[in-house]
C-alpha positions, 0 to 999 in steps of 0.5 A: 365851594360857594361863599356861604355866609357865616351863622354864629350861634352863642349860648348866653348863660341861663338864657336863649341861643343868640343866632347871628346870621341865620338865613333859614330856620326850620322846625321839626317837620322841615317847615320854614320859620321866617327869619326877619332879623339879622340876629334872632334869640331861640328859646332854650328854657321851653317856656316861651309863649313865642316859640321858637323865639325867646321871650324872656320867660326864662327869667321868670322861671329861673331857668338854669343851663344844665351844662353851667350847673354841671360845671358849677357842681364839679368846682 
């Protein structure tokens, strides 16, 4: 198996998905989206003006991660 660089995706609480080591990102139609940084932040709130990238709009809209909400509700 060839040596493939590791890609790590971290879901920040109530924030973006931080992607470390992404070499290729494609949209739903398979079109490649240029990755110019070693770490990129992908929008999870759906309100970014620069989709798929995060522009911190989640802070203005008070986005809450549904998974975190379920955990808080079960406590």
